PAZAPA-4460 file (N, C-alpha, C; in steps of 0.05 Angstrom, whole numbers, plus 32768, in hexadecimal, padded with zeros to 4 digits):
% residues 240
    n_x    n_y    n_z   ca_x   ca_y   ca_z    c_x    c_y    c_z   seq   type   mol
   7F6A   7E0C   801E   7F57   7E14   8009   7F63   7E0E   7FED     1      M     A
   7F55   7DFE   7FDE   7F5E   7DF7   7FC3   7F58   7E0F   7FB0     2      E     A
   7F65   7E0D   7F98   7F63   7E24   7F86   7F47   7E2C   7F7F     3      Y     A
   7F36   7E19   7F78   7F1B   7E1F   7F6E   7F0B   7E2E   7F84     4      E     A
   7F0E   7E25   7F9D   7F00   7E33   7FB3   7F0B   7E4F   7FB7     5      E     A
   7F25   7E51   7FB5   7F33   7E6B   7FB7   7F29   7E7E   7FA1     6      F     A
   7F27   7E74   7F89   7F1F   7E84   7F72   7F03   7E8E   7F75     7      K     A
   7EF0   7E7D   7F7E   7ED4   7E86   7F82   7ED2   7E9B   7F97     8      L     A
   7EE1   7E97   7FAD   7EDF   7EAA   7FC3   7EEB   7EC5   7FBB     9      K     A
   7F02   7EC5   7FAD   7F0E   7EDE   7FA4   7EFC   7EEC   7F90    10      L     A
   7EF1   7EDE   7F7D   7EDF   7EEA   7F69   7EC7   7EF7   7F76    11      M     A
   7EBC   7EE9   7F8A   7EA4   7EF3   7F98   7EAB   7F0D   7FA7    12      E     A
   7EC2   7F0E   7FB5   7EC9   7F26   7FC4   7ED0   7F3D   7FB1    13      K     A
   7EDE   7F37   7F9B   7EE5   7F4C   7F88   7ECD   7F58   7F7B    14      L     A
   7EB8   7F48   7F76   7E9F   7F52   7F6A   7E93   7F68   7F7C    15      A     A
   7E97   7F65   7F97   7E8C   7F79   7FA9   7E9A   7F94   7FA7    16      C     A
   7EB2   7F95   7F9C   7EC0   7FAE   7F98   7EC2   7FB4   7F7A    17      I     A
   7EB0   7FA8   7F6B   7EAE   7FAD   7F4E   7EC8   7FA8   7F3F    18      N     A
   7ED4   7F91   7F45   7EED   7F89   7F37   7EEB   7F6C   7F2E    19      M     A
   7EF5   7F68   7F16   7EF7   7F4D   7F0B   7F14   7F47   7F02    20      Q     A
   7F1C   7F2E   7F05   7F37   7F27   7EFD   7F37   7F0F   7EEA    21      L     A
   7F4B   7F0D   7ED9   7F4E   7EF6   7EC8   7F56   7EDE   7ED8    22      S     A
   7F53   7EC7   7ECB   7F5B   7EAD   7ED8   7F79   7EAE   7EE0    23      E     A
   7F8A   7EB9   7ECE   7FA7   7EB9   7ED4   7FAD   7ECB   7EEC    24      S     A
   7F9F   7EE1   7EEF   7FA4   7EF2   7F06   7F9A   7EE5   7F20    25      K     A
   7F84   7ED7   7F1E   7F7A   7EC9   7F36   7F8E   7EB4   7F3E    26      I     A
   7F9A   7EA6   7F2B   7FAF   7E93   7F31   7FC7   7EA0   7F3E    27      R     A
   7FCE   7EB8   7F35   7FE4   7EC7   7F41   7FDE   7ECC   7F5F    28      D     A
   7FC5   7ED4   7F64   7FBE   7ED9   7F80   7FC0   7EBF   7F91    29      F     A
   7FB8   7EA9   7F85   7FBA   7E8F   7F93   7FD7   7E88   7F99    30      Y     A
   7FE8   7E8C   7F85   8005   7E87   7F89   8010   7E99   7F9F    31      T     A
   8008   7EB2   7F9E   8010   7EC6   7FB2   800A   7EBD   7FCE    32      Y     A
   7FF1   7EB4   7FD2   7FE9   7EAC   7FEE   7FF9   7E93   7FF6    33      V     A
   7FFE   7E81   7FE4   800E   7E69   7FEA   802A   7E70   7FF3    34      E     A
   8037   7E83   7FE4   8052   7E8B   7FEB   8051   7E9A   8006    35      I     A
   803D   7EAA   800A   803A   7EB9   8023   8039   7EA6   803B    36      L     A
   8028   7E92   8039   8025   7E7F   8050   803F   7E6F   8054    37      I     A
   804C   7E68   803F   8066   7E59   8041   807B   7E6A   804F    38      E     A
   807E   7E82   8046   8093   7E94   8051   808C   7E9D   806E    39      W     A
   8072   7E9E   8073   806A   7EA8   808E   8073   7E95   80A4    40      N     A
   8078   7E7C   809D   8083   7E68   80B0   80A0   7E6E   80B7    41      E     A
   80AD   7E7D   80A6   80CA   7E83   80AA   80CE   7E9F   80B5    42      K     A
   80BE   7EB3   80AB   80C0   7ECE   80B5   80A4   7ED9   80BA    43      I     A
   80A2   7EEC   80CC   8088   7EF7   80D3   807F   7F0B   80BE    44      N     A
   806D   7F03   80AD   8063   7F15   8098   8047   7F1F   809F    45      L     A
   8037   7F0E   80AA   801B   7F15   80B0   800F   7F03   80C5    46      T     A
   7FFD   7F0D   80D5   7FEE   7EFD   80E8   7FD7   7EEF   80DA    47      A     A
   7FD0   7EF8   80C2   7FB9   7EED   80B3   7FC4   7ED8   809F    48      I     A
   7FBE   7EBF   80A5   7FC8   7EA9   8094   7FB3   7E97   8089    49      V     A
   7F9A   7E99   8093   7F84   7E89   8088   7F7D   7E95   806C    50      E     A
   7F7B   7E84   8058   7F79   7E8D   803D   7F61   7E9F   8038    51      R     A
   7F4B   7E99   8044   7F33   7EA9   8041   7F37   7EC5   804D    52      G     A
   7F45   7EC6   8064   7F4B   7EE0   8070   7F5F   7EF0   8060    53      E     A
   7F72   7EE2   8054   7F85   7EF0   8043   7F77   7EFE   802B    54      V     A
   7F63   7EEF   8020   7F53   7EFB   800A   7F46   7F15   8014    55      I     A
   7F38   7F13   802B   7F29   7F2A   8035   7F3A   7F41   803E    56      D     A
   7F4D   7F3B   8050   7F5B   7F4F   805F   7F76   7F58   8053    57      K     A
   7F7F   7F4A   803E   7F97   7F52   8030   7F92   7F58   8013    58      H     A
   7F87   7F45   8004   7F84   7F48   7FE7   7F6E   7F5D   7FE1    59      F     A
   7F56   7F58   7FEA   7F3F   7F6A   7FE4   7F44   7F86   7FF1    60      V     A
   7F4E   7F86   8009   7F54   7F9F   8017   7F68   7FAF   8006    61      D     A
   7F7D   7FA3   7FFC   7F90   7FB1   7FEB   7F83   7FBC   7FD2    62      S     A
   7F71   7FAD   7FC6   7F66   7FB5   7FAC   7F50   7FCA   7FAF    63      L     A
   7F47   7FD0   7FC7   7F33   7FE5   7FCA   7F3D   8001   7FC1    64      T     A
   7F57   8004   7FC0   7F62   801E   7FB8   7F67   8020   7F9A    65      I     A
   7F62   800B   7F8B   7F68   800B   7F6E   7F59   8021   7F60    66      S     A
   7F41   8027   7F68   7F30   803B   7F5A   7F3C   8057   7F5C    67      Q     A
   7F4F   805C   7F6E   7F5B   8076   7F72   7F75   8079   7F63    68      Y     A
   7F7D   8064   7F54   7F96   8064   7F46   7F92   8062   7F28    69      I     A
   7F9F   8073   7F18   7F9B   8074   7EFB   7FAD   8060   7EED    70      G     A
   7FA7   8059   7ED5   7FB7   8047   7EC5   7FD3   8053   7EC1    71      D     A
   7FE7   8041   7EC1   8003   8048   7EBC   8010   805A   7ED1    72      N     A
   8003   805E   7EE8   800E   806F   7EFC   8025   8061   7F0B    73      E     A
   8037   8072   7F15   804E   8067   7F25   8047   8069   7F43    74      S     A
   804C   8054   7F51   8044   8051   7F6D   805B   8048   7F7E    75      I     A
   805D   8054   7F96   806F   8049   7FAA   805D   8040   7FC2    76      I     A
   8061   8027   7FCA   8053   801B   7FE1   8066   801B   7FF8    77      D     A
   8062   802D   800B   8074   8032   8021   806D   8020   8039    78      V     A
   8081   8011   8042   807C   7FFE   8058   806B   7FE7   804F    79      G     A
   8071   7FDC   8038   8060   7FC9   802A   805D   7FAE   8039    80      T     A
   8070   7FA7   804A   806E   7F8E   805A   806E   7F76   8048    81      G     A
   8058   7F68   8048   8055   7F50   8037   804B   7F56   801B    82      A     A
   804C   7F70   8014   8045   7F78   7FF9   8029   7F85   7FF6    83      G     A
   801E   7F8E   800C   8003   7F9A   800B   8004   7FB8   800F    84      F     A
   7FF7   7FC6   7FFD   7FE6   7FBE   7FE7   7FF3   7FBA   7FCC    85      P     A
   800E   7FBF   7FCA   801B   7FC1   7FB0   8019   7FA8   7F9E    86      G     A
   801E   7F90   7FA9   801E   7F79   7F97   8001   7F72   7F8D    87      I     A
   7FED   7F73   7F9E   7FD2   7F6F   7F93   7FCB   7F83   7F7D    88      P     A
   7FD2   7F9C   7F81   7FCD   7FB0   7F6C   7FDB   7FA9   7F52    89      L     A
   7FF4   7FA0   7F55   8004   7F99   7F3D   7FF8   7F80   7F2F    90      K     A
   7FF0   7F6C   7F3E   7FE4   7F54   7F32   7FCB   7F5C   7F22    91      I     A
   7FBA   7F6D   7F2F   7FA1   7F75   7F22   7FA4   7F87   7F0B    92      A     A
   7FB9   7F98   7F0B   7FBC   7FAD   7EF7   7FD8   7FAF   7EEC    93      R     A
   7FDC   7FA2   7ED5   7FF7   7FA0   7ECA   8004   7FBB   7EC4    94      D     A
   7FF4   7FCF   7EBE   8000   7FE9   7EB5   800E   7FF8   7ECB    95      S     A
   8009   7FF2   7EE4   8014   8002   7EF9   8032   7FFC   7EFD    96      L     A
   8041   8011   7F03   805D   800E   7F0A   8060   8012   7F28    97      K     A
   806A   7FFE   7F36   8069   7FFE   7F53   8084   7FF8   7F5F    98      I     A
   808B   8008   7F73   80A2   8003   7F84   8098   7FFB   7FA0    99      D     A
   80A2   7FE5   7FAA   809B   7FDB   7FC5   80B2   7FE2   7FD8   100      L     A
   80AD   7FF3   7FEC   80C2   7FFB   7FFE   80BE   7FEF   8019   101      L     A
   80D2   7FE2   8024   80D1   7FD7   803F   80ED   7FD8   804C   102      D     A
   80ED   7FDC   8066   8107   7FDF   8074   8113   7FC5   807D   103      S     A
   8104   7FAE   807B   810E   7F95   8084   8116   7F83   806C   104      L     A
   812F   7F7B   806B   8139   7F6C   8054   812B   7F51   8051   105      N     A
   8124   7F44   8067   8116   7F2A   8064   80FC   7F2D   8055   106      K     A
   80EE   7F43   805B   80D4   7F47   804C   80DA   7F4D   802F   107      R     A
   80EF   7F5C   802A   80F6   7F62   800E   80FD   7F48   7FFF   108      V     A
   810A   7F36   800C   8110   7F1C   7FFF   80F7   7F0D   7FF8   109      N     A
   80E3   7F0E   800A   80C9   7F01   8005   80BC   7F0F   7FED   110      F     A
   80BC   7F29   7FEC   80AF   7F37   7FD6   80BC   7F30   7FBB   111      L     A
   80D6   7F2E   7FBB   80E4   7F27   7FA2   80DD   7F0A   7F9A   112      N     A
   80D9   7EF9   7FAD   80D0   7EDD   7FA6   80B4   7EDE   7F99   113      E     A
   80A2   7EED   7FA4   8087   7EEF   7F98   8089   7EFB   7F7C   114      V     A
   8098   7F11   7F79   809A   7F1E   7F5F   80A6   7F0B   7F4A   115      I     A
   80BA   7EFC   7F52   80C7   7EE9   7F3F   80B5   7ED2   7F38   116      N     A
   80A7   7EC7   7F4C   8095   7EB0   7F47   807E   7EB8   7F35   117      K     A
   8074   7ED0   7F38   805D   7ED9   7F29   8065   7EE7   7F0F   118      L     A
   8080   7EEB   7F0B   808B   7EF7   7EF3   807E   7F13   7EEE   119      E     A
   807C   7F22   7F04   8071   7F3D   7F03   8086   7F50   7EF7   120      L     A
   807D   7F63   7EE6   808E   7F76   7EDA   8088   7F92   7EE4   121      K     A
   809C   7FA4   7EE2   8099   7FC0   7EEB   8091   7FC2   7F08   122      R     A
   809D   7FB1   7F18   8099   7FB2   7F35   80B4   7FAC   7F42   123      I     A
   80BC   7FBD   7F54   80D7   7FBC   7F60   80D6   7FBE   7F7E   124      T     A
   80E8   7FB0   7F8B   80EA   7FB2   7FA8   8101   7FC5   7FB0   125      T     A
   80FD   7FD3   7FC6   8111   7FE5   7FD1   8115   7FDF   7FEE   126      I     A
   812D   7FD8   7FF6   8133   7FD3   8012   813E   7FED   801E   127      H     A
   812D   7FFC   802B   8134   8016   8036   811F   8020   8049   128      S     A
   8125   8035   8057   8111   8043   8067   8106   805A   8056   129      R     A
   80ED   8061   805B   80E0   8076   804B   80EF   8090   804C   130      A     A
   80F9   8097   8064   8107   80B1   8067   8120   80B2   8057   131      E     A
   812E   809C   8055   8147   809B   8046   8142   809C   8028   132      D     A
   812E   808C   8020   8128   808A   8003   811D   80A4   7FF7   133      E     A
   810B   80B1   8006   80FF   80CA   7FFD   8113   80E1   7FFB   134      A     A
   812A   80DE   8008   813E   80F3   8007   8150   80F1   7FEE   135      S     A
   814D   80DB   7FDF   815C   80D7   7FC7   8150   80E7   7FB0   136      K     A
   8161   80F5   7FA1   8158   8107   7F8C   8146   80F9   7F78   137      K     A
   814D   80E0   7F70   813E   80D2   7F5B   8123   80C8   7F65   138      E     A
   811F   80C7   7F7F   8105   80BD   7F8A   80F3   80D3   7F93   139      K     A
   80FF   80E9   7F9B   80EF   80FF   7FA7   80DC   810B   7F93   140      R     A
   80C3   810E   7F9B   80AE   8119   7F8B   80AE   810E   7F6E   141      E     A
   80AF   80F3   7F6D   80B2   80E6   7F53   809B   80D3   7F4D   142      S     A
   8089   80CE   7F60   8074   80BA   7F5D   8058   80C8   7F5A   143      Y     A
   8047   80BA   7F4A   802C   80C4   7F48   801C   80BF   7F62   144      D     A
   8022   80A8   7F6F   8013   80A0   7F86   8026   8093   7F9B   145      V     A
   8022   809A   7FB4   802F   808C   7FCA   8019   807F   7FDB   146      A     A
   801C   8066   7FE1   8008   8058   7FF0   8014   804B   8009   147      V     A
   8004   8046   801D   800D   8039   8034   7FF5   802E   8044   148      S     A
   7FF9   8016   804F   7FE4   8009   805E   7FED   8002   807A   149      R     A
   7FE0   800E   808E   7FE4   8007   80AA   8002   8009   80B2   150      A     A
   800E   8020   80AC   802A   8024   80B2   802F   8036   80CA   151      V     A
   8020   804D   80CB   8025   8060   80E0   800D   8073   80E3   152      A     A
   800C   8082   80F8   7FF7   8096   80FB   7FFA   80AA   80E4   153      N     A
   7FE3   80B7   80DD   7FE3   80C7   80C5   7FF7   80DE   80C5   154      L     A
   7FFB   80ED   80DB   800F   8103   80D9   802B   80F8   80D3   155      P     A
   8032   80E1   80DD   804C   80D4   80D8   804D   80C9   80BB   156      V     A
   8037   80BC   80B4   8036   80B0   8099   8039   80C4   8083   157      L     A
   802D   80DB   8087   802E   80F0   8072   804B   80FA   806E   158      L     A
   805A   80FB   8083   8077   8102   8080   8086   80ED   8071   159      E     A
   807E   80D3   8073   808A   80BE   8064   8082   80C0   8046   160      Y     A
   8069   80C6   8041   805E   80C3   8025   8060   80DC   8014   161      L     A
   8059   80F3   801E   8057   810B   800D   8071   8112   7FFF   162      L     A
   8089   810E   800B   80A2   8115   7FFC   80A6   8104   7FE3   163      P     A
   8099   80ED   7FE1   809C   80DC   7FC9   808A   80E6   7FB2   164      F     A
   8075   80F5   7FB8   8060   80FA   7FA4   8065   8113   7F94   165      V     A
   8062   8111   7F7A   8066   8128   7F69   804E   813C   7F6C   166      K     A
   8052   8155   7F65   803E   8169   7F67   8025   8160   7F57   167      L     A
   800E   8161   7F63   7FF6   8158   7F56   7FEF   813A   7F5B   168      G     A
   8003   812C   7F65   7FFF   810F   7F6C   7FF0   810C   7F86   169      G     A
   7FF0   80F4   7F91   7FE1   80F0   7FA9   7FEC   80DA   7FBA   170      K     A
   7FE5   80DB   7FD4   7FEA   80C6   7FE7   7FD0   80B8   7FEC   171      C     A
   7FD1   809D   7FEF   7FBA   808D   7FF6   7FC1   807F   8010   172      I     A
   7FB4   8088   8026   7FBA   807E   8041   7FA4   806B   8049   173      C     A
   7FAB   8052   804C   7F97   803D   8053   7F97   803A   8072   174      M     A
   7F81   8041   807E   7F80   8042   809B   7F69   8031   80A5   175      K     A
   7F68   802D   80C0   7F53   801E   80CD   7F3A   802D   80D1   176      G     A
   7F2A   8025   80E5   7F0F   8030   80E8   7F0E   804D   80F2   177      M     A
   7F1F   8054   8105   7F1D   806F   8112   7F34   8080   8108   178      N     A
   7F2D   8095   80F9   7F42   80A6   80EE   7F3F   80C4   80F5   179      V     A
   7F29   80CB   8101   7F23   80E7   8105   7F38   80F6   8115   180      S     A
   7F42   80E9   812A   7F57   80F6   813B   7F71   80F9   812A   181      E     A
   7F78   80E5   811B   7F90   80E6   810B   7F8E   80FD   80F6   182      E     A
   7F77   80FF   80EA   7F72   8114   80D6   7F75   812F   80E2   183      V     A
   7F69   8133   80FA   7F6B   814D   8108   7F87   8154   810F   184      N     A
   7F98   8140   8115   7FB3   8145   811C   7FC5   8149   8104   185      K     A
   7FBA   8146   80EC   7FCA   8147   80D4   7FCA   8162   80C6   186      S     A
   7FBB   8175   80D0   7FB7   818F   80C2   7FD2   819D   80BE   187      K     A
   7FE3   819D   80D3   7FFC   81AB   80D1   800F   819E   80BD   188      K     A
   8011   8183   80BF   8024   8175   80AD   801B   8177   8090   189      V     A
   8001   8177   808B   7FF7   817A   8070   7FFF   8195   8065   190      L     A
   7FFB   81AA   8074   8002   81C5   806B   8020   81C8   8067   191      K     A
   8030   81BC   8079   804D   81BE   8078   8059   81AF   8061   192      E     A
   804E   8198   805A   8059   8186   8046   804C   8188   802B   193      L     A
   8037   8199   8028   802B   819E   800E   8014   818B   8007   194      G     A
   8006   8180   801B   7FF0   816E   8015   7FD5   817A   801D   195      G     A
   7FC0   816E   8011   7FA5   8176   8017   7F93   815D   8016   196      E     A
   7F83   8158   802B   7F71   8141   802A   7F5B   8146   8016   197      I     A
   7F5A   8134   8003   7F46   8137   7FED   7F2D   8127   7FF3   198      E     A
   7F30   8110   8000   7F19   80FE   8005   7F20   80EB   801B   199      E     A
   7F0C   80E4   802B   7F0E   80CE   803E   7EF8   80BB   8039   200      I     A
   7EFE   80A3   8030   7EEA   808F   8028   7EE9   8079   803C   201      K     A
   7ED2   8077   8049   7ECE   8061   805D   7EC1   8049   804F   202      K     A
   7ECB   8031   8054   7EC0   801A   8048   7EC2   8002   805B   203      L     A
   7EB2   7FEE   8055   7EB2   7FD5   8063   7EBB   7FBF   8050   204      Q     A
   7ECE   7FAF   8058   7ED7   7F99   8047   7EBF   7F85   8043   205      L     A
   7EBB   7F7C   802A   7EA3   7F6B   8024   7EA0   7F54   8037   206      P     A
   7E88   7F52   8042   7E80   7F3B   8054   7E92   7F37   806C   207      N     A
   7E9D   7F4D   8076   7EAD   7F4C   808E   7EA4   7F63   80A0   208      T     A
   7EAF   7F63   80B9   7EA9   7F79   80CB   7EC0   7F8D   80CB   209      D     A
   7ED2   7F8B   80B8   7EEA   7F9C   80B7   7EE4   7FB7   80A9   210      A     A
   7EE7   7FCD   80B7   7EE2   7FE7   80AC   7EFC   7FF5   80A5   211      T     A
   7EFE   8002   808F   7F16   8010   8086   7F10   802D   807F   212      R     A
   7F25   803D   8080   7F23   8059   8075   7F3A   805D   8062   213      N     A
   7F34   8067   804B   7F48   806E   8036   7F4A   808C   8035   214      I     A
   7F61   8097   803C   7F65   80B4   803C   7F76   80BC   8024   215      I     A
   7F6A   80CC   8013   7F77   80D5   7FFA   7F82   80F1   7FFF   216      I     A
   7F9C   80F4   7FFC   7FA9   810E   8001   7FB6   8117   7FE7   217      V     A
   7FAE   812E   7FDD   7FB9   8139   7FC4   7FD1   814A   7FCA   218      R     A
   7FE6   8148   7FB9   7FFE   8158   7FBC   7FFA   8173   7FAD   219      K     A
   7FF7   8189   7FBC   7FF0   81A3   7FB0   8008   81B6   7FB1   220      I     A
   801E   81AF   7FBF   8035   81C0   7FBF   804E   81AE   7FC4   221      A     A
   8065   81B7   7FBB   807D   81A8   7FBF   8084   81A6   7FDD   222      N     A
   808E   818F   7FE4   8096   818A   8000   80B1   8197   8005   223      T     A
   80B3   81A7   801B   80CD   81B3   8022   80E4   819E   8024   224      P     A
   80FC   81A6   801C   8112   8193   801A   811A   8187   8035   225      K     A
   8113   8194   804B   811B   8189   8065   810A   8171   806D   226      K     A
   80F5   816B   805D   80E5   8153   8062   80EA   813E   804D   227      Y     A
   80EB   8124   8054   80E7   811A   806F   8100   811E   8080   228      P     A
   80FC   8120   809A   8112   8122   80AC   8120   8107   80AF   229      R     A
   8135   8107   80BF   8145   80EE   80C2   8134   80D7   80CC   230      K     A
   813D   80BF   80C5   812E   80A7   80CC   8127   80A6   80EA   231      A     A
   810D   80A2   80EF   8104   80A0   810B   80F9   80B9   8117   232      G     A
   8100   80D0   810B   80F9   80EA   8116   80DA   80EF   8115   233      T     A
   80CE   80E8   80FE   80B1   80ED   80FB   80A1   80DE   8110   234      A     A
   80A9   80C5   8115   809A   80B4   8128   809D   80BF   8145   235      A     A
   80B5   80CA   814B   80BA   80D4   8166   80AF   80F0   816A   236      K     A
   80B0   8100   8154   80A9   811C   8156   8098   8125   813E   237      N     A
   807F   811B   813B   806F   8121   8124   8069   813E   8122   238      P     A
   8064   8148   8109   805D   8163   8104   803F   8166   810A   239      V     A
   8038   816E   8122   801C   8171   812A   8018   818C   8139   240      I     A
***
């Protein structure tokens, strides 16, 4: 897909979510997809490599949460993988301060390549596990927003995210089509870690059959210091 075709398709899909981007930002997205496809031949970043699908299922999907994030807010993207949703949010909105956290160094190297090529500012990569990073004094309850896309079941994900979020801040959990069971199982962990579900927004990605749920969790109380537990514990023994 050449640039002009890419540009038209991206603009069309963004219009469906009430977003417009400048020419320079669209070029950044084009560069991003080219780097993604190139690196994906060396390391496994994504199963989605057709440029049109990347627009739909990575770029537009990531930007659906932009409306829930205020200007100049600080964000940590936990388990960012190939940079979703953090890098699309940063390209679209210069004012955001974003940390991209991932446990695999190869992915972090890829993220740094994208950041350098696009000359993005106020965006940093962190090679760590969520449980280890959230235990650090300077990171704990320090972010306005913690986001994550397709990382873990909600009870586990909340233990990863809530310790990062300051009182009054929020978690944005990007989930697939069926979330009712996960939500039901999350009542105990929400109460224990100081969260409250504020909204569940169901949406369909423009002109696709892909259904998503965005779960907004408000931080209403400080998270007890014993959370998060040691790496791997939440996945093996979730608070349910």
